[in-house]
C-alpha positions as CSV (number, residue, x, y, z in Angstrom):
1,X,55.7,-82.5,4.8
2,X,58.6,-83.2,7.3
3,X,61.2,-80.3,7.3
4,X,64.6,-82.1,6.4
5,X,67.4,-81.2,9.2
6,X,71.0,-80.1,7.5
7,X,73.5,-82.8,7.2
8,X,77.3,-81.7,7.4
9,X,79.1,-82.4,4.4
10,X,83.0,-82.9,3.8
11,X,84.4,-82.2,0.6
12,X,87.4,-84.0,-1.0
13,X,89.0,-81.7,-3.4
14,X,90.1,-83.4,-6.8
15,X,92.0,-81.8,-9.9
16,X,91.3,-79.0,-12.0
17,X,93.2,-78.9,-15.4
18,X,91.4,-77.1,-18.5
19,X,88.5,-79.1,-19.9
20,X,88.0,-79.5,-23.6
21,X,84.3,-78.0,-24.2
22,X,82.8,-81.4,-25.9
23,X,79.2,-82.8,-26.7
24,X,79.3,-86.4,-26.0
25,X,75.7,-87.0,-26.2
26,X,73.0,-88.8,-24.4
27,X,75.1,-91.9,-23.7
28,X,77.7,-90.3,-22.0
29,X,76.2,-87.5,-20.3
30,X,77.7,-85.6,-17.2
31,X,75.0,-83.8,-15.4
32,X,75.3,-80.7,-12.7
33,X,72.2,-80.8,-10.6
34,X,72.1,-77.5,-8.9
35,X,69.4,-76.7,-6.1
36,X,70.4,-73.8,-4.5
37,X,67.4,-71.7,-3.3
38,X,67.3,-68.4,-1.9
39,X,63.1,-68.5,-1.9
40,X,61.2,-71.5,-0.4
41,X,62.9,-74.7,-0.8
42,X,61.2,-77.9,-1.7
43,X,61.2,-80.8,0.6
44,X,61.4,-83.0,-2.4
45,X,64.8,-82.1,-3.6
46,X,66.8,-84.7,-2.1
47,X,64.3,-87.2,-3.7
48,X,65.0,-85.8,-6.5
49,X,68.3,-85.9,-6.1
50,X,68.4,-89.6,-5.7
51,X,66.3,-90.2,-8.8
52,X,68.5,-88.3,-11.0
53,X,71.6,-90.2,-9.7
54,X,69.5,-93.6,-9.8
55,X,68.7,-92.9,-13.5
56,X,72.0,-91.9,-14.4
57,X,73.1,-95.1,-12.7
58,X,71.3,-96.8,-15.2
59,X,72.5,-94.8,-18.0
60,X,76.0,-94.6,-17.4
61,X,75.7,-91.0,-17.0
62,X,77.8,-89.0,-14.3
63,X,76.2,-86.9,-11.8
64,X,77.2,-84.0,-9.8
65,X,74.6,-82.3,-7.4
66,X,75.8,-79.1,-5.6
67,X,74.2,-75.7,-4.0
68,X,77.6,-74.1,-4.7
69,X,77.0,-71.1,-7.3
70,X,81.2,-71.0,-7.1
71,X,81.1,-73.9,-10.0
72,X,79.5,-71.6,-12.4
73,X,82.7,-71.0,-13.9
74,X,83.7,-71.4,-17.8
75,X,86.3,-74.2,-16.8
76,X,83.7,-75.9,-14.9
77,X,81.0,-75.7,-16.6
78,X,82.9,-77.0,-19.6
79,X,82.8,-80.3,-17.9
80,X,79.0,-80.9,-18.4
81,X,76.6,-81.5,-21.2
82,X,73.7,-80.9,-19.1
83,X,72.8,-78.6,-16.5
84,X,69.7,-79.6,-14.4
85,X,68.2,-76.7,-12.4
86,X,66.2,-79.2,-9.8
87,X,63.5,-77.0,-8.0
88,X,65.9,-74.0,-7.6
89,X,64.2,-70.7,-6.7
90,X,65.1,-67.0,-6.1
91,X,68.3,-65.2,-7.5
92,X,70.7,-68.1,-7.1
93,X,73.8,-66.7,-9.8
94,X,75.6,-63.3,-8.8
95,X,76.4,-61.8,-12.6
96,X,79.7,-63.4,-13.6
97,X,78.1,-66.8,-13.1
98,X,75.2,-65.4,-15.0
99,X,77.4,-64.9,-17.5
100,X,79.0,-68.2,-17.5
101,X,75.7,-70.1,-17.9
102,X,75.1,-67.9,-20.8
103,X,78.6,-68.1,-22.4
104,X,77.9,-72.3,-21.9
105,X,74.4,-72.6,-23.6
106,X,75.5,-70.7,-26.4
107,X,78.4,-73.1,-26.8
108,X,75.6,-75.8,-27.2
109,X,74.9,-76.8,-23.5
110,X,71.8,-78.6,-22.8
111,X,69.2,-76.7,-19.8
112,X,66.8,-79.2,-17.8
113,X,64.4,-77.0,-15.6
114,X,62.1,-79.0,-13.2
115,X,59.3,-77.2,-11.2
116,X,60.5,-74.0,-9.7
117,X,63.1,-73.6,-11.8
118,X,60.4,-71.2,-13.2
119,X,60.2,-69.2,-10.0
120,X,64.3,-69.0,-10.6
121,X,65.9,-65.4,-11.9
122,X,62.9,-64.2,-12.9
123,X,64.7,-60.7,-13.2
124,X,67.3,-61.8,-15.9
125,X,65.4,-61.7,-19.1
126,X,68.0,-64.2,-20.8
127,X,67.6,-67.1,-18.4
128,X,63.2,-66.0,-18.8
129,X,63.7,-66.8,-22.8
130,X,66.1,-70.0,-22.0
131,X,63.0,-71.5,-19.2
132,X,60.4,-70.4,-21.7
133,X,58.6,-68.2,-19.0
134,X,58.3,-67.4,-15.4
135,X,56.0,-68.6,-12.5
136,X,52.7,-66.8,-11.2
137,X,50.7,-68.7,-8.9
138,X,49.3,-72.2,-8.0
139,X,46.5,-73.7,-6.2
140,X,46.3,-76.1,-3.8
141,X,47.7,-79.6,-4.4
142,X,45.2,-81.8,-6.3
143,X,44.7,-84.2,-9.0
144,X,44.1,-83.3,-12.7
145,X,44.1,-84.5,-16.1
146,X,47.5,-83.8,-18.3
147,X,47.4,-84.3,-22.3
148,X,50.0,-85.1,-24.1
149,X,50.9,-82.6,-27.4
150,X,53.9,-84.1,-28.7
151,X,54.4,-87.7,-28.3
152,X,57.3,-88.0,-30.7
153,X,59.7,-86.3,-27.7
154,X,61.6,-88.8,-25.9
155,X,60.2,-87.6,-22.4
156,X,56.8,-87.6,-23.4
157,X,56.7,-91.0,-26.0
158,X,55.9,-93.6,-23.5
159,X,53.1,-91.9,-21.4
160,X,49.4,-92.7,-22.0
161,X,46.8,-90.1,-23.2
162,X,45.3,-88.5,-20.9
163,X,47.9,-88.6,-17.9
164,X,45.7,-88.5,-14.6
165,X,48.3,-87.7,-11.6
166,X,48.7,-85.9,-8.3
167,X,51.0,-82.5,-8.1
168,X,51.0,-78.9,-7.7
169,X,49.7,-77.2,-10.6
170,X,51.9,-74.3,-11.9
171,X,50.1,-71.2,-13.7
172,X,52.8,-69.1,-15.6
173,X,52.8,-65.3,-16.5
174,X,53.1,-65.9,-20.1
175,X,52.2,-68.8,-22.3
176,X,55.2,-69.9,-24.3
177,X,53.1,-71.3,-26.7
178,X,54.4,-70.4,-30.2
179,X,57.5,-69.9,-28.8
180,X,58.3,-73.5,-27.9
181,X,57.4,-77.2,-28.6
182,X,54.8,-78.2,-26.1
183,X,55.2,-81.2,-24.5
184,X,52.1,-81.7,-22.5
185,X,48.8,-79.2,-21.6
186,X,46.9,-79.3,-18.3
187,X,43.4,-79.8,-18.5
188,X,41.6,-76.9,-16.2
189,X,38.5,-78.5,-16.7
190,X,39.6,-81.2,-14.0
191,X,41.1,-79.5,-11.4
192,X,40.8,-76.0,-9.5
193,X,42.5,-73.0,-9.7
194,X,44.0,-72.6,-13.6
195,X,44.2,-69.5,-15.1
196,X,45.3,-70.1,-18.4
197,X,42.5,-71.5,-20.1
198,X,41.9,-74.1,-22.8
199,X,45.7,-73.9,-23.8
200,X,47.7,-74.2,-20.3
201,X,51.6,-75.7,-21.2
202,X,53.2,-77.1,-18.3
203,X,55.9,-79.5,-20.0
204,X,58.2,-77.9,-23.2
205,X,61.4,-78.1,-25.2
206,X,63.1,-75.6,-27.6
207,X,66.4,-74.6,-29.2
208,X,67.7,-71.3,-27.2
209,X,70.4,-69.3,-28.3
210,X,72.9,-72.0,-29.4
211,X,71.6,-74.7,-26.9
212,X,68.7,-76.5,-25.8
213,X,66.4,-76.3,-23.2
214,X,63.8,-78.7,-21.6
215,X,61.0,-77.6,-18.5
216,X,58.6,-79.4,-16.7
217,X,56.4,-77.9,-14.6
218,X,55.9,-81.2,-12.8
219,X,57.9,-82.7,-9.6
220,X,56.6,-80.7,-6.4
221,X,56.0,-83.5,-4.2
222,X,58.0,-86.0,-3.0
223,X,56.1,-89.1,-4.1
224,X,56.6,-87.8,-7.5
225,X,59.9,-88.9,-7.6
226,X,59.1,-92.7,-6.8
227,X,56.2,-92.7,-9.6
228,X,57.6,-94.3,-13.1
229,X,55.9,-92.1,-15.7
230,X,57.1,-88.9,-14.1
231,X,60.8,-90.3,-13.4
232,X,60.5,-91.5,-17.4
233,X,59.7,-88.2,-18.3
234,X,62.6,-86.4,-16.6
235,X,64.8,-89.3,-18.1
236,X,63.8,-88.1,-21.2
237,X,64.1,-84.9,-20.9
238,X,67.4,-85.0,-19.7
239,X,68.7,-87.4,-22.4
240,X,67.2,-85.0,-25.5
241,X,68.7,-82.1,-23.8
242,X,72.3,-84.2,-23.7
243,X,71.7,-85.2,-27.2
244,X,72.1,-82.2,-29.6
245,X,68.9,-83.5,-31.5
246,X,66.5,-80.4,-32.3
247,X,63.2,-80.4,-31.4
248,X,61.5,-83.0,-33.1
249,X,64.5,-85.2,-33.8
250,X,65.3,-88.9,-33.7
251,X,67.1,-88.9,-30.7
252,X,66.5,-93.0,-30.3
253,X,66.7,-92.3,-26.4
254,X,63.0,-93.4,-25.7
255,X,61.8,-91.8,-22.2
256,X,61.3,-94.9,-20.2
257,X,64.3,-97.2,-21.2
258,X,67.6,-97.3,-19.6
259,X,70.6,-99.4,-20.2
260,X,71.8,-101.7,-17.7
261,X,75.1,-101.4,-16.3
262,X,76.9,-99.3,-14.0
263,X,77.3,-95.2,-14.4
264,X,80.6,-93.6,-14.1
265,X,79.8,-92.1,-10.8
266,X,82.3,-91.2,-8.6
267,X,81.5,-90.0,-5.1
268,X,84.1,-86.8,-4.0
269,X,82.0,-85.9,-0.8
270,X,80.6,-88.1,2.4
271,X,77.9,-86.7,4.0
272,X,77.3,-87.2,8.0
273,X,74.1,-86.4,10.4
274,X,70.5,-87.1,10.4
275,X,68.5,-86.6,7.9
276,X,64.7,-87.8,8.2
277,X,62.9,-86.9,5.6
278,X,60.5,-89.0,3.9
279,X,60.5,-92.5,2.9
280,X,63.9,-94.2,2.3
281,X,65.5,-93.3,-1.3
282,X,67.5,-94.8,-3.8
283,X,71.5,-95.3,-3.2
284,X,73.2,-92.2,-3.9
285,X,76.8,-92.1,-3.3
286,X,78.2,-91.1,-6.4
287,X,76.3,-87.6,-5.2
288,X,77.9,-84.3,-4.9
289,X,76.1,-82.3,-2.6
290,X,76.9,-78.6,-0.6
291,X,74.7,-78.2,2.0
292,X,74.1,-74.7,3.4
293,X,75.0,-74.8,7.5
294,X,72.6,-73.4,9.6
295,X,69.2,-73.6,11.5
296,X,66.6,-75.2,9.4
297,X,63.7,-74.7,11.8
298,X,61.8,-72.4,9.1
299,X,58.1,-72.7,9.6
300,X,56.3,-74.6,6.5
301,X,53.5,-72.7,4.4
302,X,50.9,-74.7,2.8
303,X,48.1,-74.2,0.4
304,X,44.8,-75.3,1.5
305,X,41.3,-74.7,0.5
306,X,41.9,-74.1,-3.0
307,X,43.6,-70.6,-2.8
308,X,45.8,-69.5,-5.1
309,X,49.2,-68.6,-3.5
310,X,52.2,-66.8,-5.0
311,X,55.4,-68.0,-3.0
312,X,57.3,-69.9,-4.9
313,X,56.1,-73.3,-4.3
314,X,53.8,-73.9,-1.0
315,X,54.2,-77.0,1.4
316,X,58.2,-76.1,0.8
317,X,60.4,-75.1,3.5
318,X,62.0,-71.5,3.7
319,X,65.8,-71.6,2.3
320,X,68.7,-71.7,4.6
321,X,70.8,-69.2,4.5
322,X,74.0,-69.6,2.3
323,X,77.0,-70.1,4.3
324,X,80.6,-70.4,3.3
325,X,80.5,-72.2,0.1
326,X,82.9,-75.0,-0.7
327,X,84.4,-74.8,-3.7
328,X,83.7,-78.4,-5.8
329,X,86.4,-79.2,-8.1
330,X,85.2,-82.0,-10.4
331,X,85.6,-85.7,-11.2
332,X,86.2,-86.2,-14.8
333,X,89.8,-87.1,-15.4
334,X,88.4,-90.3,-16.1
335,X,86.1,-89.2,-18.7
336,X,88.6,-86.8,-20.3
337,X,90.6,-90.4,-20.9
338,X,87.7,-92.1,-22.5
339,X,86.3,-89.3,-24.8
340,X,89.8,-88.6,-26.8
341,X,87.4,-88.4,-30.1
342,X,84.4,-86.5,-28.4
343,X,83.4,-83.7,-31.1
344,X,83.1,-80.4,-30.2
345,X,80.0,-78.5,-29.6
346,X,78.0,-77.1,-32.1
């Protein structure tokens, strides 16, 4: 994979008022896509942000994409219905920021973890419970067969069983079966390096501490983020997290369908500089990105020969050191005017 060259980012500061905690549901979701890494950094993150933005544009959702932990403050988090940890790694929140996230979930927030989100905040028991388990290791990237365990969930109802695809397949420290609604299982007889046996969950959802949590272990490669079935899987997971529906509930947000019509995405940051990563990606003018400054020439770690590694996602580049992170203030004035009747979180 080609390492990404850092972009310089100019920030526009917009407003701050005290937001009302409101649950708008899947039709009017405001998403925070958080991509901070303090371990390895996936080259697929830019493609993931762009793909989520494209989904949001079709759905009419608002997206803020950032690596700034200062957003994890109660007033700011209150602006969002869903927080997506997109291939985060390592310790990405301090104690106060952890408390803000925990309080936000307890107030009814919907959480989505993608791929190495399970290799994040592994020493924080509450977050491990929110995710369901933690990353252990993985073999080399390869093709494997995935089986649909729950075809009623918005993230899986579009899938054909079996689903054969190429990705990086995680083993986990513990098996979350029995505490979550398992959505997808890996068939370890179809690839090399699985260590969990016949019951190997790879995507699941559950209600947790007042909120909702969806996790998928898929999404390591850049190519995943242009794969229709995977994008519909992610879209369905986000829609379910935003909907407030219980696991197995009828959220009527089928995984692969999206409304036409423009999103409510407003650009409040502009980027400049070179970015030669991979193939062209969908337009992303509505994104907020906080790219850390610094040299990004870290060597690439790869897995080969079927060896199992525990580096938090090989084929990834080392994370840049966080620099002075600009405080991103949110763009939700417009949606406040359109949600006067929004019901309170429950």
